[in-house]
C-alpha angles and dihedrals in degrees: 000000000000111000095193117110120238088259093052090047092049090052092048089061094036093224124081108232115218090250093054091043092054093045092051093048093049093049092051096044103041109023114093091177105106087188093063110117096223095048091046090052091049093048091049088049089053094239117155142162110237116219093205143023132048093319096046114159091003126118108254139174128211115228110182102323096325125100115222125189117233111234116217119211095260092058099042096093093045090049094050091047092051093052094039093057093048130208095287095044094256117136114245121212124246097269094045092047089052093048092049091052092049090056091067110010144044131198101062116104123209092250091064090052091050090048093050094047090049093060097030106133090210093056094044091052090048090048093053091050091051092048095046115102113245106216115197105211121235107242114217122172103175136053113251091018096115130015126189120205130194140155125241118211110236096175091103088059129061101242113171131152123183093345096310122113119223115202101172138046121207110216118197118183136187106224096210105042095028090230112157133200121201125197124178116226130194095211139021099246138125095242092060090043091053095048090052093048093046089050093057097040095044088063103032101025128241126292124237092250126031108194126187137156120263098265117139091244086064104035099047109131092228091058097046090045091051090049093049092046093051094042112017095182095054113116111218117201123187117192136172119289120257090015109150094199093058109020101023098113097055093040093054088048088051091062090054091048092052090050090056093050091050089049096051095038087062094040 
C-alpha cells in the first residue's frame, strides 16, 4: 500500500490530478482535525484556500511571499493557452510561456508547455506564414518592355532535324503579353544563344530590359558586348537561376513547353 499522501503523490507526478486536487481542497476546507495526516501535510506544504482575491476558493501554495494557484490536470491546457496567447494576443515562445505560468501557477512542467507549443494551431499557422516565400511581382505595363530568356534541357528527349541533334531550346518570353519565342540549339554556349537572340530582335526589335539567369551562356563578355554594341540602350539583367521572384514567369512557361514536347513526341 502506498504510504504517500495525496500531496506527495501529486508532486511525484508533477501534475495534480483532478482527484488529488479535490481531495486536498476537501481536506483543507472541511477537516477540523489538526492531527489529520493529510491536513498536516497540506499545512506543512503551505497550501491553503483563499477566501478572497483572484484565487478565491482555489487550492493555492505560498512560495516565498507569493501565492500560486495549483493547476489540476483538467485545467492545464487552458492555463497554458491563456499564458501562451499573452495579454495583447501575441504568441509567447516556450520559455516565456513557462515563465509567465510560474508567476501565478504551479503544477505545470516545462515538457507540457513544450508539447502544447509543438501542436499549437496558432503557432503552426504562424510558422507556415513565416516559411512562405513572399514573391514581389514584377510590374510591367507595356509590351516589349521586359523579356526573360532561359534554356530548356532537351537531352532527355530525342530531338533531331535533318540529321542534326538539338539538345537545348532557347525560350524568350515577353513578360507583359506572355508571347514566347522558341529556338532549338545544338549546344549550350553563348554563340548559339547570341545568334538566336539576334535573329528575333533583328526582326521585331529589342525590348527595354533583357533578363536572364547568371549562366555562362548568358553572362559571357562577348555576348554582352555584342548586345550592347548592337543596341546601346538595352538594359541587361542577370539574376540567379531558378529564382521565382526574378525568373518565375519564364520558368513556369518552361514547364508548359516541356509538356507540349512530351505530348507531341508520343503522338
